[in-house]
C-alpha positions as CSV (number, residue, x, y, z in Angstrom):
1,M,-26.3,74.2,6.3
2,A,-27.8,74.3,9.8
3,R,-30.2,71.5,10.5
4,T,-33.8,72.7,11.3
5,P,-35.2,70.6,14.1
6,L,-38.2,68.5,13.2
7,V,-40.9,67.5,15.7
8,V,-43.6,65.0,14.6
9,G,-46.6,63.8,16.5
10,N,-47.4,60.2,15.8
11,W,-51.0,59.7,16.9
12,K,-50.9,56.0,16.2
13,L,-54.3,54.3,16.3
14,H,-56.1,57.1,18.1
15,N,-58.8,59.6,17.1
16,G,-61.4,59.5,14.4
17,V,-61.9,62.4,12.1
18,A,-63.7,64.7,14.6
19,D,-61.2,64.1,17.4
20,S,-58.3,64.4,15.0
21,L,-59.6,67.8,13.7
22,A,-60.1,69.0,17.3
23,L,-56.5,68.1,18.2
24,A,-55.1,69.5,15.0
25,T,-57.0,72.8,15.5
26,E,-55.6,73.2,19.0
27,I,-52.0,72.7,17.7
28,K,-52.7,75.0,14.8
29,N,-53.9,77.8,17.0
30,Q,-50.7,77.7,19.0
31,L,-48.1,76.8,16.5
32,F,-49.5,78.0,13.1
33,N,-46.6,80.5,12.6
34,I,-43.8,78.7,14.5
35,R,-40.3,79.3,13.1
36,R,-36.9,77.7,13.3
37,V,-38.5,74.3,13.9
38,E,-40.6,72.2,11.6
39,V,-43.7,70.6,13.1
40,A,-45.9,67.9,11.6
41,V,-48.6,65.5,12.8
42,A,-49.3,62.0,11.7
43,P,-53.0,61.1,12.2
44,V,-54.7,57.8,11.2
45,F,-55.1,57.3,7.4
46,T,-58.8,58.1,7.5
47,A,-58.2,61.5,9.0
48,L,-55.3,62.6,6.8
49,H,-57.4,64.5,4.2
50,A,-59.4,66.4,6.8
51,V,-56.4,67.2,9.0
52,G,-54.4,68.3,5.9
53,K,-57.2,70.7,4.9
54,R,-57.3,72.1,8.5
55,L,-53.6,72.8,8.4
56,E,-53.5,74.5,5.0
57,G,-52.0,78.0,5.2
58,T,-49.9,77.2,8.3
59,A,-46.3,76.2,8.8
60,L,-47.5,72.8,10.1
61,G,-46.9,69.7,8.0
62,L,-48.8,66.5,7.4
63,A,-47.2,63.0,7.9
64,A,-48.4,59.5,7.4
65,Q,-47.7,56.6,9.8
66,D,-46.8,54.0,7.1
67,C,-47.1,53.3,3.4
68,F,-46.7,50.5,0.8
69,W,-43.8,50.4,-1.7
70,E,-45.8,49.8,-4.8
71,D,-47.8,52.6,-6.5
72,N,-50.8,50.5,-7.5
73,G,-51.9,47.0,-8.2
74,A,-53.6,44.0,-6.5
75,W,-52.6,45.0,-2.9
76,T,-55.8,44.9,-0.9
77,G,-55.7,47.1,2.1
78,E,-52.5,48.9,1.3
79,V,-51.9,52.7,0.9
80,S,-49.2,53.8,-1.5
81,A,-46.8,56.6,-1.2
82,A,-48.4,58.1,-4.4
83,L,-51.7,58.3,-2.6
84,L,-50.2,59.9,0.4
85,R,-48.5,62.5,-1.8
86,D,-51.9,63.3,-3.3
87,L,-53.2,64.1,0.2
88,G,-50.4,66.6,0.8
89,C,-48.2,64.5,3.0
90,A,-44.6,65.8,3.4
91,Y,-43.4,62.9,5.6
92,V,-44.0,59.2,6.0
93,I,-42.9,57.2,9.0
94,V,-41.4,53.9,7.9
95,G,-40.0,51.0,10.0
96,H,-41.5,52.1,13.3
97,S,-40.7,49.5,16.1
98,E,-44.4,48.6,16.4
99,R,-44.5,47.8,12.6
100,R,-41.3,45.7,13.0
101,R,-42.5,43.9,16.1
102,Y,-46.2,43.2,15.4
103,F,-46.2,43.1,11.6
104,G,-42.9,41.4,11.0
105,E,-41.4,44.3,8.9
106,L,-37.8,43.7,7.9
107,D,-35.1,46.1,7.0
108,A,-35.6,45.2,3.3
109,S,-39.2,46.2,3.3
110,V,-38.4,49.4,5.2
111,N,-35.9,50.2,2.5
112,L,-38.5,49.6,-0.3
113,K,-40.9,51.9,1.6
114,A,-38.3,54.6,2.1
115,R,-37.4,54.6,-1.6
116,A,-41.1,54.8,-2.6
117,V,-41.5,57.8,-0.3
118,L,-38.5,59.5,-1.9
119,R,-39.6,58.7,-5.4
120,H,-42.8,60.7,-4.7
121,G,-41.0,63.7,-3.4
122,M,-41.7,63.2,0.3
123,S,-39.3,62.5,3.2
124,P,-39.2,59.1,4.9
125,I,-38.8,59.2,8.7
126,M,-36.9,55.9,9.1
127,C,-37.1,54.5,12.6
128,I,-34.3,52.4,14.1
129,G,-33.6,51.3,17.7
130,E,-32.6,48.4,19.9
131,S,-34.5,46.3,22.3
132,E,-33.7,46.1,26.0
133,A,-32.2,42.7,25.6
134,E,-29.9,44.0,22.8
135,R,-28.8,46.9,24.8
136,D,-28.1,44.7,27.9
137,A,-26.1,42.3,25.6
138,G,-23.9,45.2,24.3
139,E,-25.5,44.8,20.8
140,T,-26.9,48.3,20.4
141,F,-24.4,49.6,17.8
142,G,-24.5,46.4,15.8
143,R,-28.3,46.6,15.7
144,L,-28.3,50.2,14.7
145,A,-25.7,49.6,12.0
146,A,-27.7,46.7,10.5
147,Q,-30.9,48.7,10.4
148,L,-29.2,51.7,8.8
149,D,-27.4,49.6,6.3
150,G,-30.5,47.7,5.3
151,G,-32.9,50.5,5.4
152,L,-30.7,52.9,3.4
153,A,-29.5,50.5,0.7
154,E,-29.5,51.9,-2.8
155,I,-30.6,55.4,-1.7
156,P,-28.3,57.7,-3.5
157,G,-26.5,60.7,-2.1
158,S,-28.8,63.0,-4.2
159,D,-31.7,61.9,-1.9
160,A,-29.7,61.7,1.4
161,T,-30.7,65.0,2.9
162,R,-34.4,64.3,2.5
163,V,-34.1,61.2,4.8
164,V,-34.9,61.7,8.4
165,I,-33.6,59.1,10.9
166,A,-35.6,58.6,14.1
167,Y,-33.7,56.8,16.9
168,E,-36.3,55.1,19.2
169,P,-34.8,52.8,21.8
170,I,-37.6,50.2,22.0
171,W,-37.2,49.9,25.7
172,A,-38.1,53.6,26.1
173,I,-41.3,53.6,24.0
174,G,-44.5,53.8,26.0
175,T,-42.8,52.5,29.1
176,G,-42.2,55.8,30.9
177,R,-38.5,55.2,30.7
178,T,-36.3,57.6,28.8
179,A,-32.8,57.1,27.7
180,S,-30.3,59.4,29.5
181,V,-28.9,62.3,27.6
182,G,-25.6,60.5,27.6
183,Q,-27.1,57.4,26.0
184,V,-29.0,59.5,23.4
185,E,-25.9,61.4,22.5
186,E,-23.9,58.2,22.2
187,A,-26.4,56.6,19.9
188,H,-27.0,59.7,17.8
189,G,-23.2,60.2,17.4
190,F,-22.9,56.6,16.2
191,I,-25.7,57.1,13.7
192,R,-24.1,60.4,12.4
193,A,-20.8,58.6,12.0
194,R,-22.5,55.7,10.1
195,L,-24.2,58.2,7.8
196,R,-20.9,59.9,7.2
197,D,-19.4,56.6,6.2
198,R,-22.1,56.2,3.6
199,W,-22.6,59.7,2.3
200,G,-19.6,61.8,3.5
201,D,-20.2,65.4,4.4
202,L,-23.9,65.1,3.4
203,A,-24.4,63.4,6.8
204,D,-24.0,66.7,8.5
205,D,-27.3,67.9,6.9
206,I,-29.4,64.8,7.8
207,R,-31.7,65.2,10.7
208,I,-31.7,62.6,13.5
209,Q,-34.8,62.7,15.8
210,Y,-35.1,61.1,19.2
211,G,-38.2,59.1,20.0
212,G,-38.9,57.4,23.3
213,S,-41.2,58.7,26.0
214,V,-40.5,62.4,25.1
215,K,-42.4,64.6,27.4
216,P,-42.5,68.3,28.3
217,E,-40.5,67.5,31.4
218,N,-37.5,66.1,29.5
219,A,-37.8,67.7,26.1
220,Q,-35.6,70.7,26.8
221,Q,-32.6,68.6,27.9
222,L,-33.1,66.1,25.0
223,M,-33.5,68.7,22.3
224,V,-30.2,70.5,23.1
225,A,-28.2,67.2,23.2
226,A,-25.5,66.8,20.6
227,D,-26.8,65.5,17.2
228,V,-30.5,65.6,18.3
229,D,-32.5,67.3,15.6
230,G,-36.0,67.2,17.0
231,A,-38.4,64.4,18.2
232,L,-40.8,61.8,17.1
233,V,-43.4,62.0,19.8
234,G,-45.9,59.3,20.6
235,G,-48.3,59.4,23.6
236,A,-47.5,63.1,24.5
237,S,-48.6,64.2,21.0
238,L,-52.2,63.3,21.9
239,K,-52.3,66.0,24.5
240,P,-52.1,69.4,22.7
241,E,-50.5,71.2,25.6
242,S,-47.8,68.6,25.9
243,F,-47.0,68.5,22.2
244,I,-46.9,72.2,21.9
245,A,-44.5,72.4,24.8
246,I,-42.2,69.8,23.2
247,A,-42.3,71.7,19.8
248,R,-41.4,74.9,21.5
249,A,-38.6,73.2,23.4
250,A,-37.0,72.2,20.1
251,V,-36.7,75.8,18.8
252,P,-32.9,76.5,18.8
């Protein structure tokens, strides 16, 4: 089947409920009936319920920025996939580079989170990517392979097409630098091949997003690159006009 591009706005630690609603409303007014591309936003946990209600009746989806792998128990401060599903989330970001870097997340915990998300009927957006030092040392493909193998362990083929992979070269996140189209196509082609090694032809139905300083100025050329199926947008998703332009650029 043809892959429908997916554009997700990761609002990170920005915007309380009022500001999140204002941003969601602007996006909703422009994209409420968008077709041939899926669009979702990932506000802070405290705004998920309100934003979800605001987006009801539209084609726009709700995503969470992280989750825990257990459904309940003595886990102070955590938010489970089960709770996110109750709020109407369709997607959950797992393994974002900031979680890996600042909170010490390992591929094994990313895997547990992804499996919890799948268990509750949602799609994990699994982030992978190399650092500048790893790229300069020629270790890009080794790093991507390790993250894919660890993050996707024990996920069966029956769940494969609900997984979304987000390639985010760490050196291009929030730096203003963007990987060239050639670099993106090379990385996405490697990821697709690795997925095919794991799941065979199912790999052709798995979406691979690009994330790394995506802006309206470069969105068009990135979205038409081979094996790019949308974008995971950071800073630009906080500006409605920018995010809307990127979403429209992803329409095939």
